[in-house]
DRENGU-782994 format. One record per residue (C-alpha): residue number from 0; x, y, z; residue in three letters. Coordinates in Angstrom, 3 decimals. Layout:
REM DRENGU-782994
num=NUM	u=X	v=Y	w=Z	residu=ALA $
...
REM end
This chain:
REM DRENGU-782994
num=0	u=-13.231	v=-20.873	w=-16.757	residu=MET $
num=1	u=-12.598	v=-18.057	w=-14.879	residu=PRO $
num=2	u=-13.481	v=-18.242	w=-11.047	residu=CYS $
num=3	u=-13.793	v=-16.382	w=-8.100	residu=GLY $
num=4	u=-13.819	v=-17.505	w=-4.415	residu=LEU $
num=5	u=-14.389	v=-15.432	w=-1.027	residu=PRO $
num=6	u=-11.500	v=-15.439	w=1.139	residu=GLY $
num=7	u=-7.819	v=-14.185	w=1.882	residu=SER $
num=8	u=-5.299	v=-14.424	w=-0.937	residu=PHE $
num=9	u=-2.959	v=-15.165	w=1.857	residu=TYR $
num=10	u=-4.504	v=-18.437	w=2.482	residu=SER $
num=11	u=-5.751	v=-21.460	w=0.056	residu=SER $
num=12	u=-8.452	v=-20.624	w=-2.083	residu=LEU $
num=13	u=-8.718	v=-23.310	w=-4.896	residu=PHE $
num=14	u=-7.493	v=-27.188	w=-4.099	residu=PRO $
num=15	u=-4.270	v=-28.138	w=-5.164	residu=GLY $
num=16	u=-2.612	v=-28.429	w=-8.715	residu=ARG $
num=17	u=-6.142	v=-26.918	w=-9.986	residu=TYR $
num=18	u=-4.898	v=-23.862	w=-11.721	residu=LEU $
num=19	u=-3.296	v=-23.042	w=-14.727	residu=HIS $
num=20	u=-3.245	v=-19.503	w=-15.025	residu=ILE $
num=21	u=-3.091	v=-17.358	w=-11.492	residu=GLY $
num=22	u=-4.035	v=-13.110	w=-11.604	residu=LEU $
num=23	u=-3.794	v=-10.698	w=-8.911	residu=CYS $
num=24	u=-3.844	v=-7.413	w=-10.107	residu=THR $
num=25	u=-2.984	v=-4.261	w=-7.660	residu=LEU $
num=26	u=-4.244	v=-5.805	w=-4.567	residu=ALA $
num=27	u=-0.991	v=-7.239	w=-2.958	residu=LEU $
num=28	u=-0.010	v=-3.652	w=-1.038	residu=HIS $
num=29	u=-2.436	v=-4.654	w=1.395	residu=ASN $
num=30	u=-1.102	v=-6.511	w=3.942	residu=LEU $
num=31	u=-2.430	v=-9.114	w=5.724	residu=SER $
num=32	u=-2.060	v=-7.175	w=8.384	residu=GLN $
num=33	u=-0.388	v=-3.738	w=10.420	residu=VAL $
num=34	u=3.198	v=-5.134	w=11.909	residu=PRO $
num=35	u=2.593	v=-6.041	w=15.763	residu=ASP $
num=36	u=5.782	v=-4.179	w=16.680	residu=ALA $
num=37	u=4.309	v=-0.702	w=14.857	residu=VAL $
num=38	u=1.547	v=-0.726	w=17.387	residu=GLN $
num=39	u=3.108	v=-2.424	w=20.405	residu=ASP $
num=40	u=4.436	v=1.302	w=22.592	residu=PRO $
num=41	u=7.246	v=-0.904	w=24.208	residu=ARG $
num=42	u=8.826	v=-1.921	w=20.922	residu=SER $
num=43	u=11.262	v=0.491	w=19.348	residu=SER $
num=44	u=9.155	v=0.390	w=16.184	residu=ALA $
num=45	u=5.920	v=1.758	w=17.213	residu=TRP $
num=46	u=4.931	v=4.558	w=15.205	residu=ASN $
num=47	u=3.604	v=7.002	w=17.647	residu=GLU $
num=48	u=2.296	v=10.100	w=16.762	residu=ASN $
num=49	u=2.114	v=8.799	w=12.554	residu=GLY $
num=50	u=-0.225	v=6.987	w=10.601	residu=THR $
num=51	u=2.214	v=4.995	w=7.664	residu=TRP $
num=52	u=5.523	v=4.900	w=6.683	residu=ILE $
num=53	u=6.014	v=8.520	w=5.645	residu=LEU $
num=54	u=8.552	v=10.832	w=6.048	residu=GLU $
num=55	u=10.163	v=11.136	w=9.468	residu=GLY $
num=56	u=9.563	v=7.756	w=10.615	residu=CYS $
num=57	u=12.261	v=5.610	w=12.431	residu=LYS $
num=58	u=13.741	v=3.127	w=10.179	residu=PRO $
num=59	u=12.237	v=0.353	w=12.850	residu=GLU $
num=60	u=9.051	v=1.098	w=11.472	residu=THR $
num=61	u=10.266	v=1.027	w=7.859	residu=ALA $
num=62	u=11.717	v=-2.256	w=8.928	residu=ALA $
num=63	u=8.449	v=-3.958	w=9.989	residu=ALA $
num=64	u=6.513	v=-2.799	w=7.477	residu=TYR $
num=65	u=9.134	v=-4.229	w=4.903	residu=LYS $
num=66	u=9.390	v=-7.738	w=7.194	residu=ARG $
num=67	u=5.485	v=-7.965	w=7.450	residu=GLN $
num=68	u=5.486	v=-7.367	w=3.746	residu=PHE $
num=69	u=8.229	v=-10.291	w=2.757	residu=ALA $
num=70	u=6.099	v=-12.309	w=4.904	residu=LYS $
num=71	u=3.120	v=-12.000	w=3.604	residu=ASP $
num=72	u=4.328	v=-12.305	w=-0.404	residu=PHE $
num=73	u=6.019	v=-15.491	w=0.954	residu=THR $
num=74	u=2.731	v=-16.743	w=2.021	residu=CYS $
num=75	u=0.892	v=-15.929	w=-0.876	residu=PHE $
num=76	u=3.425	v=-17.174	w=-3.237	residu=LEU $
num=77	u=3.465	v=-20.601	w=-1.099	residu=ARG $
num=78	u=-0.013	v=-21.187	w=-1.409	residu=HIS $
num=79	u=-0.384	v=-19.732	w=-5.071	residu=ARG $
num=80	u=2.275	v=-22.612	w=-5.838	residu=SER $
num=81	u=0.082	v=-25.050	w=-4.578	residu=GLN $
num=82	u=-2.744	v=-24.317	w=-6.005	residu=GLU $
num=83	u=-0.794	v=-24.068	w=-9.306	residu=LEU $
num=84	u=-0.366	v=-27.232	w=-12.168	residu=VAL $
num=85	u=2.888	v=-27.759	w=-13.128	residu=PRO $
num=86	u=4.228	v=-25.279	w=-15.949	residu=GLY $
num=87	u=0.924	v=-23.189	w=-14.364	residu=GLY $
num=88	u=1.570	v=-19.148	w=-14.383	residu=LEU $
num=89	u=0.897	v=-16.847	w=-11.982	residu=LEU $
num=90	u=0.734	v=-13.063	w=-12.988	residu=PHE $
num=91	u=1.273	v=-10.320	w=-10.401	residu=CYS $
num=92	u=0.886	v=-6.701	w=-11.414	residu=VAL $
num=93	u=1.771	v=-4.491	w=-8.087	residu=MET $
num=94	u=1.587	v=-0.889	w=-7.011	residu=ILE $
num=95	u=5.613	v=0.177	w=-6.636	residu=ALA $
num=96	u=7.456	v=2.282	w=-5.208	residu=SER $
num=97	u=9.731	v=3.889	w=-7.452	residu=SER $
num=98	u=13.003	v=4.236	w=-5.300	residu=ILE $
num=99	u=14.992	v=0.936	w=-3.873	residu=ASP $
num=100	u=15.641	v=1.081	w=0.040	residu=GLY $
num=101	u=16.814	v=-0.768	w=2.596	residu=THR $
num=102	u=15.639	v=-1.575	w=5.791	residu=SER $
num=103	u=17.536	v=1.622	w=7.501	residu=THR $
num=104	u=16.300	v=4.277	w=4.653	residu=SER $
num=105	u=12.855	v=5.337	w=3.528	residu=LEU $
num=106	u=11.596	v=5.126	w=0.137	residu=PRO $
num=107	u=9.059	v=7.540	w=-1.220	residu=LYS $
num=108	u=6.301	v=5.208	w=-1.236	residu=ARG $
num=109	u=3.211	v=5.624	w=-3.907	residu=ASP $
num=110	u=0.296	v=7.579	w=-2.328	residu=HIS $
num=111	u=3.367	v=9.575	w=-0.476	residu=HIS $
num=112	u=1.635	v=12.930	w=-0.620	residu=GLN $
num=113	u=-2.281	v=11.849	w=-0.120	residu=LEU $
num=114	u=-1.057	v=9.560	w=2.835	residu=GLN $
num=115	u=1.278	v=13.007	w=4.169	residu=THR $
num=116	u=-1.798	v=14.970	w=4.188	residu=ASN $
num=117	u=-3.966	v=12.813	w=5.952	residu=LEU $
num=118	u=-1.319	v=12.404	w=7.986	residu=GLN $
num=119	u=-0.545	v=16.402	w=8.657	residu=ILE $
num=120	u=-4.331	v=16.544	w=8.808	residu=ALA $
num=121	u=-4.966	v=14.083	w=12.160	residu=TRP $
num=122	u=-2.269	v=15.970	w=13.559	residu=ARG $
num=123	u=-3.728	v=19.069	w=13.078	residu=GLN $
num=124	u=-7.312	v=18.191	w=14.762	residu=LEU $
num=125	u=-4.735	v=16.478	w=17.642	residu=VAL $
num=126	u=-3.341	v=19.366	w=18.221	residu=SER $
num=127	u=-6.514	v=21.368	w=18.283	residu=GLU $
num=128	u=-7.775	v=19.050	w=20.781	residu=GLY $
num=129	u=-10.474	v=18.068	w=18.162	residu=LEU $
num=130	u=-9.597	v=14.311	w=18.454	residu=LEU $
num=131	u=-7.601	v=12.295	w=20.848	residu=GLU $
num=132	u=-3.841	v=11.519	w=20.519	residu=GLN $
num=133	u=-4.706	v=7.671	w=21.594	residu=GLU $
num=134	u=-6.589	v=7.812	w=18.114	residu=SER $
num=135	u=-3.379	v=8.625	w=16.079	residu=LEU $
num=136	u=-0.751	v=6.528	w=18.305	residu=ASP $
num=137	u=-3.214	v=3.306	w=18.053	residu=THR $
num=138	u=-3.971	v=3.811	w=14.044	residu=PHE $
num=139	u=-1.573	v=2.603	w=11.248	residu=ASN $
num=140	u=-1.888	v=1.399	w=7.571	residu=MET $
num=141	u=-1.875	v=-1.833	w=6.480	residu=PRO $
num=142	u=-0.467	v=-0.857	w=3.610	residu=LEU $
num=143	u=3.047	v=-1.668	w=1.746	residu=PHE $
num=144	u=4.161	v=-0.670	w=-2.000	residu=THR $
num=145	u=7.463	v=-2.452	w=-2.546	residu=PRO $
num=146	u=10.593	v=-1.565	w=-4.461	residu=THR $
num=147	u=12.132	v=-3.616	w=-7.134	residu=MET $
num=148	u=14.746	v=-4.607	w=-4.742	residu=ASP $
num=149	u=11.918	v=-5.585	w=-2.077	residu=GLU $
num=150	u=10.260	v=-7.791	w=-4.876	residu=VAL $
num=151	u=13.291	v=-9.887	w=-5.820	residu=LYS $
num=152	u=13.921	v=-10.201	w=-1.985	residu=GLU $
num=153	u=11.081	v=-12.314	w=-1.765	residu=VAL $
num=154	u=10.743	v=-14.069	w=-5.123	residu=VAL $
num=155	u=14.735	v=-14.810	w=-5.776	residu=CYS $
num=156	u=15.051	v=-16.029	w=-1.970	residu=GLY $
num=157	u=15.793	v=-19.350	w=-1.233	residu=ASN $
num=158	u=12.550	v=-19.843	w=-0.159	residu=ALA $
num=159	u=10.674	v=-20.195	w=-3.354	residu=LEU $
num=160	u=13.715	v=-21.011	w=-5.839	residu=GLN $
num=161	u=12.232	v=-24.534	w=-6.176	residu=ALA $
num=162	u=9.004	v=-23.637	w=-6.499	residu=GLU $
num=163	u=8.800	v=-20.715	w=-9.423	residu=PHE $
num=164	u=11.035	v=-19.610	w=-12.089	residu=GLU $
num=165	u=10.879	v=-15.682	w=-12.903	residu=VAL $
num=166	u=9.576	v=-15.598	w=-16.481	residu=VAL $
num=167	u=9.287	v=-11.743	w=-16.019	residu=GLU $
num=168	u=10.138	v=-9.133	w=-13.442	residu=LEU $
num=169	u=9.936	v=-5.617	w=-14.745	residu=GLU $
num=170	u=9.477	v=-2.281	w=-13.313	residu=PHE $
num=171	u=7.087	v=0.057	w=-14.878	residu=VAL $
num=172	u=5.554	v=3.699	w=-15.143	residu=GLU $
num=173	u=2.345	v=4.800	w=-16.764	residu=ILE $
num=174	u=0.161	v=7.609	w=-16.991	residu=GLU $
num=175	u=-2.432	v=7.779	w=-14.346	residu=ARG $
num=176	u=-4.353	v=10.394	w=-17.039	residu=ALA $
num=177	u=-2.677	v=13.279	w=-19.014	residu=PRO $
num=178	u=-0.792	v=15.526	w=-16.719	residu=ALA $
num=179	u=-2.221	v=18.683	w=-18.456	residu=HIS $
num=180	u=-5.519	v=17.865	w=-16.900	residu=LEU $
num=181	u=-4.181	v=16.795	w=-14.103	residu=TRP $
num=182	u=-3.017	v=20.562	w=-13.576	residu=VAL $
num=183	u=-5.693	v=22.078	w=-15.401	residu=GLN $
num=184	u=-8.211	v=20.664	w=-12.843	residu=THR $
num=185	u=-6.297	v=21.741	w=-9.782	residu=ALA $
num=186	u=-5.246	v=25.441	w=-11.250	residu=ALA $
num=187	u=-8.901	v=26.061	w=-12.138	residu=ALA $
num=188	u=-10.549	v=24.819	w=-9.274	residu=ASP $
num=189	u=-8.971	v=23.945	w=-6.033	residu=ALA $
num=190	u=-11.894	v=22.875	w=-4.364	residu=GLN $
num=191	u=-12.591	v=20.296	w=-6.852	residu=THR $
num=192	u=-9.640	v=18.924	w=-6.721	residu=TRP $
num=193	u=-9.502	v=19.262	w=-2.575	residu=GLY $
num=194	u=-12.632	v=17.124	w=-3.138	residu=ARG $
num=195	u=-10.734	v=14.501	w=-5.861	residu=THR $
num=196	u=-8.708	v=13.729	w=-3.471	residu=CYS $
num=197	u=-11.093	v=13.712	w=-0.467	residu=GLU $
num=198	u=-12.332	v=10.729	w=-2.687	residu=MET $
num=199	u=-9.146	v=8.895	w=-3.719	residu=MET $
num=200	u=-8.910	v=8.429	w=0.114	residu=VAL $
num=201	u=-12.381	v=7.906	w=0.962	residu=ARG $
num=202	u=-11.957	v=4.885	w=-1.164	residu=ASN $
num=203	u=-8.579	v=3.747	w=-0.262	residu=PHE $
num=204	u=-8.733	v=3.631	w=3.352	residu=VAL $
num=205	u=-11.810	v=4.965	w=4.454	residu=GLY $
num=206	u=-13.271	v=2.185	w=5.193	residu=SER $
num=207	u=-10.313	v=1.222	w=7.702	residu=LEU $
num=208	u=-10.560	v=5.047	w=9.410	residu=ILE $
num=209	u=-14.141	v=5.328	w=10.233	residu=GLN $
num=210	u=-14.819	v=2.314	w=12.374	residu=PRO $
num=211	u=-11.758	v=3.563	w=14.200	residu=HIS $
num=212	u=-12.797	v=7.122	w=14.364	residu=LEU $
num=213	u=-16.637	v=6.747	w=14.160	residu=GLY $
num=214	u=-18.471	v=8.416	w=11.492	residu=LEU $
num=215	u=-18.708	v=12.616	w=13.086	residu=ALA $
num=216	u=-14.758	v=12.406	w=14.016	residu=LYS $
num=217	u=-14.301	v=10.825	w=10.746	residu=PHE $
num=218	u=-16.376	v=13.467	w=8.601	residu=GLU $
num=219	u=-14.304	v=16.187	w=10.438	residu=LEU $
num=220	u=-10.928	v=14.635	w=8.952	residu=LEU $
num=221	u=-11.740	v=14.138	w=5.606	residu=MET $
num=222	u=-13.152	v=17.832	w=6.071	residu=GLU $
num=223	u=-9.338	v=19.047	w=7.338	residu=ARG $
num=224	u=-7.880	v=16.772	w=4.562	residu=PHE $
num=225	u=-9.653	v=18.423	w=1.947	residu=ARG $
num=226	u=-8.604	v=22.070	w=2.668	residu=HIS $
num=227	u=-4.887	v=20.745	w=2.846	residu=LEU $
num=228	u=-5.311	v=18.916	w=-0.299	residu=ALA $
num=229	u=-6.709	v=21.501	w=-2.030	residu=ALA $
num=230	u=-3.779	v=23.788	w=-1.018	residu=ALA $
num=231	u=-1.538	v=21.756	w=-2.201	residu=ASP $
num=232	u=0.026	v=21.134	w=-5.831	residu=ASP $
num=233	u=2.647	v=18.245	w=-5.065	residu=GLU $
num=234	u=-0.008	v=15.271	w=-5.824	residu=VAL $
num=235	u=-0.768	v=17.005	w=-8.902	residu=TYR $
num=236	u=1.921	v=17.502	w=-10.281	residu=ARG $
num=237	u=2.894	v=13.786	w=-11.327	residu=SER $
num=238	u=0.613	v=11.610	w=-13.276	residu=SER $
num=239	u=2.462	v=8.473	w=-13.357	residu=LEU $
num=240	u=1.513	v=5.440	w=-11.905	residu=MET $
num=241	u=4.428	v=2.767	w=-10.695	residu=ARG $
num=242	u=3.827	v=-0.561	w=-11.316	residu=LEU $
num=243	u=6.114	v=-4.197	w=-10.577	residu=ILE $
num=244	u=4.953	v=-6.696	w=-13.208	residu=VAL $
num=245	u=5.544	v=-10.323	w=-12.477	residu=LEU $
num=246	u=5.251	v=-13.265	w=-14.277	residu=ALA $
num=247	u=6.062	v=-16.961	w=-12.579	residu=LEU $
num=248	u=5.959	v=-20.159	w=-14.170	residu=SER $
num=249	u=5.442	v=-23.695	w=-11.550	residu=ARG $
num=250	u=8.412	v=-25.428	w=-11.371	residu=ARG $
REM end
């Protein structure tokens, strides 16, 4: 019988040895929190003047996000291992990044261009005095799209080898939509494309940004982002969605 419960999947949700099959789809890019070091002005990982791990951010910032992902993903798998019966299966589909990296390099994370335009819009409004610098320095996205290497480090690490057997671990690329339709939409009507990108951002992170800025300033940011997205063809040139598919069997 399918069953859903309220609560964070980084905590216990079901009784011990209760589940025969578990499924988590397109959710594990959400971290339990923004890494503490990223928000601390005294830390070398402080993401000053940035909103996420984008081009130009410090290696220390990227490393802090990677550590938070490893901690959260390990926590997720430990709780699921307690809830699965021996021989039970856990399936995870995760938004992935295509370029493997280490804590000293910066993979080009999925949703990179949308997030980049959002950060540019925020910085422009700060430079024009329409948003406060503090609003930018104190906000970061609690998101992480891992590479295959970063998932393998957790799944195949010593901490979980006694609990799970890896049945499948695969990197796949799928078409979000026929590429020519994305190009036609943008080429035919840039403003419509800008609004489409705006809706993506509103749905993806709007609930995090609006309480931080307040409604009026949030709408100002969305308007500026929409204009930037309408003029940017990088987003629609690639219609691929990169995923990591993981299947684990409880030992």
